[in-house]
C-alpha positions in Angstrom: -30.2 100.8 177.7 -33.4 100.3 179.0 -33.8 97.2 177.0 -29.9 95.9 178.4 -31.6 96.1 181.7 -35.0 94.3 181.5 -32.6 91.5 179.3 -30.0 91.6 182.5 -33.1 91.0 184.7 -35.0 88.6 183.1 -32.3 86.3 182.1 -30.4 86.8 185.8 -34.3 85.2 187.5 -35.0 82.7 184.6 -30.8 81.3 184.8 -31.4 81.5 188.9 -34.8 79.3 188.6 -33.5 77.5 185.8 -30.7 76.0 188.0 -33.4 75.2 190.7 -35.8 73.4 188.1 -32.9 71.7 187.2 -31.7 69.9 190.6 -34.3 67.5 190.1 -34.5 66.6 186.8 -30.4 65.7 186.9 -31.2 64.0 190.1 -33.6 61.9 187.8 -31.1 61.2 185.7 -29.0 59.4 188.4 -27.6 55.7 187.3 -30.0 54.6 189.8 -33.4 54.3 189.2 -34.9 54.0 192.7 -36.0 57.7 195.3 -35.5 55.9 198.4 -33.5 52.0 199.1 -34.4 51.2 203.2 -32.6 47.9 204.6 -34.5 46.3 207.3 -37.5 49.0 207.8 -38.3 49.3 211.6 -42.1 50.2 212.3 -41.4 53.7 213.0 -40.1 53.6 209.2 -42.7 51.9 207.6 -44.8 54.4 209.0 -42.5 57.4 207.1 -42.8 55.0 203.8 -46.5 55.0 204.2 -46.5 59.5 204.5 -45.1 58.9 200.7 -46.6 59.1 197.7 -45.1 55.6 196.4 -45.2 55.2 193.1 -43.7 51.6 192.8 -42.5 49.6 195.8 -39.7 46.6 195.6 -39.0 44.3 198.2 -36.0 42.0 197.8 -34.0 39.8 200.0 -30.3 39.2 200.0 -27.9 37.0 202.2 -24.0 37.8 202.8 -21.1 35.8 203.5 -17.7 37.1 204.2 -17.2 36.9 199.9 -20.4 37.1 198.5 -24.3 38.3 198.5 -26.8 36.0 197.5 -30.2 36.9 196.0 -33.2 34.9 195.9 -34.3 35.1 192.4 -38.4 34.3 192.3 -38.3 38.1 194.0 -36.9 39.2 190.6 -40.0 38.0 189.2 -42.3 38.8 191.0 -40.9 42.8 191.2 -38.3 43.2 188.4 -35.2 45.1 189.1 -35.5 49.2 187.6 -32.8 50.6 185.6 -32.7 54.1 183.9 -32.0 53.2 179.9 -29.5 55.7 179.1 -29.7 55.1 175.3 -33.7 56.2 175.5 -33.8 59.3 178.2 -32.8 63.1 178.8 -33.4 65.5 181.2 -37.1 66.1 182.3 -38.0 62.9 180.6 -36.2 59.6 182.3 -37.1 56.1 180.6 -37.0 52.8 182.2 -36.5 49.5 182.0 -36.8 46.2 183.3 -33.6 44.4 184.4 -32.8 41.2 182.7 -32.7 38.9 185.8 -30.1 36.7 183.2 -27.3 39.0 183.0 -27.3 40.3 186.9 -24.5 37.6 187.6 -22.5 39.0 184.7 -19.9 41.5 186.1 -19.7 43.6 183.0 -23.3 44.2 182.3 -25.4 47.9 183.9 -27.6 44.9 185.3 -25.3 43.4 187.5 -23.6 47.4 188.6 -27.8 48.6 189.0 -27.7 45.3 191.7 -24.9 46.6 193.4 -26.2 50.1 194.0 -28.9 48.8 196.1 -26.3 47.1 198.7 -25.4 48.8 201.9 -22.1 50.0 200.9 -19.8 48.0 202.6 -21.0 44.7 200.9 -20.8 46.3 197.4 -17.0 44.8 196.7 -18.6 41.0 197.1 -19.3 39.3 194.5 -23.6 39.3 193.9 -25.0 36.0 192.4 -28.6 35.3 191.7 -30.1 32.1 193.1 -33.2 29.7 192.6 -35.6 30.1 196.5 -34.7 26.6 197.2 -31.0 26.9 196.8 -31.2 30.7 198.5 -32.7 28.5 201.8 -29.7 26.3 202.1 -27.5 29.2 202.2 -26.4 30.5 205.8 -25.4 34.1 206.7 -27.2 37.1 207.8 -30.3 37.8 205.8 -31.1 41.6 204.9 -34.4 42.9 203.2 -34.6 45.9 200.4 -36.8 47.9 200.2 -36.7 50.0 197.2 -39.4 52.8 196.4 -39.7 55.3 193.8 -42.4 58.4 194.4 -44.4 60.1 192.6 -42.6 63.6 192.6 -39.0 63.3 194.3 -39.0 67.5 195.3 -42.7 67.5 197.0 -41.8 64.1 199.1 -38.4 65.0 199.6 -38.6 66.2 203.7 -40.0 62.2 203.9 -37.4 60.6 201.8 -34.6 62.7 204.3 -36.1 61.8 207.1 -36.0 58.2 206.4 -32.1 58.3 204.8 -31.0 59.8 208.3 -33.1 57.1 209.9 -31.1 54.9 207.9 -27.9 56.2 208.3 -28.3 56.2 211.9 -28.8 52.4 212.2 -25.9 51.8 209.0 -23.1 53.9 209.6 -21.4 52.2 205.9 -24.3 54.9 204.9 -22.6 58.2 204.7 -24.4 61.4 203.4 -22.0 61.8 201.1 -23.1 59.1 199.1 -24.0 60.0 195.9 -25.5 56.2 195.0 -28.0 57.2 197.1 -30.4 59.6 195.2 -31.2 61.9 198.7 -27.3 62.6 199.2 -27.2 62.7 195.4 -29.6 65.5 195.2 -28.0 67.2 198.2 -24.8 67.4 196.3 -26.1 68.9 193.6 -28.3 71.3 195.7 -25.1 72.6 197.1 -23.4 73.0 193.6 -26.0 75.2 192.6 -28.1 76.6 195.1 -25.0 79.6 195.5 -26.0 80.8 191.7 -29.6 80.2 192.3 -29.2 83.2 195.4 -27.0 84.9 192.2 -29.3 85.0 189.6 -32.2 86.0 192.0 -30.1 88.4 193.2 -28.9 90.0 190.6 -32.6 89.8 189.2 -34.0 91.9 191.2 -31.3 94.7 191.4 -31.5 94.8 187.7 -34.9 95.0 187.9 -34.8 98.2 190.4 -32.3 99.6 188.2 -34.8 99.2 185.4 -37.4 100.5 187.4 -35.5 103.1 188.4 -34.4 104.4 184.8 -37.9 104.1 182.6 -39.6 105.0 185.8 -37.5 108.1 185.9 -37.5 108.4 182.1 -41.0 108.7 182.0 -41.5 110.7 184.6 -38.9 113.8 184.6 -40.9 114.2 181.1 -44.3 115.0 182.6 -43.9 118.1 183.1 -43.4 119.0 179.7 -46.0 117.4 179.2 -48.6 118.8 181.3 -49.7 121.3 178.7 -49.8 119.3 175.8 -52.8 117.2 178.0 -53.7 121.1 179.3 -54.5 122.3 175.3 -56.4 118.8 174.5 -58.9 119.5 177.3 -59.8 122.5 176.2 -60.2 121.8 173.0 -63.3 119.1 173.9 -61.0 115.9 174.8 -63.0 113.9 177.3 -61.3 112.6 180.2 -61.3 108.8 179.3 -59.6 109.6 176.3 -57.1 111.1 177.9 -56.8 108.2 180.4 -56.5 106.4 177.0 -54.0 108.2 175.3 -51.9 108.1 178.7 -52.1 104.2 178.5 -51.0 104.2 175.3 -48.1 106.6 175.4 -46.7 105.0 178.8 -47.6 101.7 177.6 -45.0 102.0 174.2 -42.6 103.2 176.6 -42.7 99.8 178.6 -43.5 97.2 175.6 -40.8 98.4 173.3 -38.2 97.3 175.3 -39.6 94.7 176.7 -40.0 93.0 173.5 -36.1 93.9 172.9 -35.9 92.5 176.2 -37.1 88.9 175.8 -35.7 88.5 172.2 -31.8 89.3 173.9 -33.1 86.4 176.7 -34.1 83.9 174.3 -30.9 84.1 172.6 -28.0 84.6 175.0 -29.7 81.7 177.6 -28.1 80.1 174.4 -24.6 80.5 176.0 -25.7 78.9 179.2 -26.2 75.6 177.7 -22.3 74.8 178.3 -23.1 75.3 181.6 -27.2 74.4 182.3 -28.3 70.8 180.7 -31.7 72.7 179.1 -31.5 76.3 180.0 -35.1 76.5 178.4 -37.0 74.1 180.9 -39.8 75.6 182.0 -39.0 78.9 181.2 -42.5 80.0 181.0 -42.3 80.8 185.2 -40.0 83.1 185.1 -41.2 85.3 181.9 -44.6 85.1 183.9 -43.1 86.2 187.2 -41.3 88.5 185.8 -44.0 90.1 183.2 -46.1 90.5 186.3 -44.0 93.0 188.6 -43.1 94.5 185.4 -46.9 95.3 184.5 -46.7 96.4 188.0 -44.3 99.2 187.5 -46.4 100.1 184.7 -49.5 100.6 186.2 -47.9 102.2 189.2 -45.4 104.8 186.3 -48.7 105.6 184.6 -51.0 106.4 187.9 -48.2 108.6 188.6 -47.5 110.1 185.6 -51.7 110.7 184.8 -51.6 112.3 188.5 -49.0 114.8 187.3 -50.0 115.7 183.4 -53.7 115.6 184.0 -53.7 118.0 187.7 -56.5 120.4 187.9 
């Protein structure tokens, strides 16, 4: 009974934190390699960009006509377009490759699709052409500057990225909050999808932990009155107070340790069932385990203190 409650509490907290940890990992595995894309940045937006912990920064210029978007090839030679390599990437270990400029003109290639992703949404259905600097200068039509950014840690820079995205959405109405081609929008969609499961995991974990503590503490303390005579006899035969304290710690410790070991084994095997709904259920598993074991150790210390005060009462 106690080991099952231990497994339920630890498992619920582990799954809840697992969903919290895997959201940015799933966002990193999105096809778009960039954490933020900014069009024609204003001075205020440039200051916001400076607040980011930028890992890489690329700038491109394109001109849009009624049916075609033209790109300056020399800028891609200077700042190669990054793409996620799906064949070499997995959750938590994303590999990036440089796009082949020669393939960007072919609509059937991944390079063409990734080039289209950094366009404004209402321009993505137009043809894209990568031309020389001289030919680019001869093209008429409005010119746009694109700043593509990768940061060191997406979640740490999330408030700044959010401010940047909202600023762009106000300036360009075609950028929608639910446009999953932008990493911030994709992240918020994932967060909305899994936040309920996160809350449920933590809530159930705390509830099962309270039940576990109540059952285990009641089991030990309810038998303490019967152990008073036993410890009284040990004192009479000359057992030192220090040895009695050690005996109590070991006795209570065994009652806590055995269910704990069984519960951990249950969780380690039980998480395999979540592989169907969690991409990587064992990712950073040490964090919820550490938090739970600290709380469990605290319950052990409280129970030991109460038990000792009962059986060694003078």
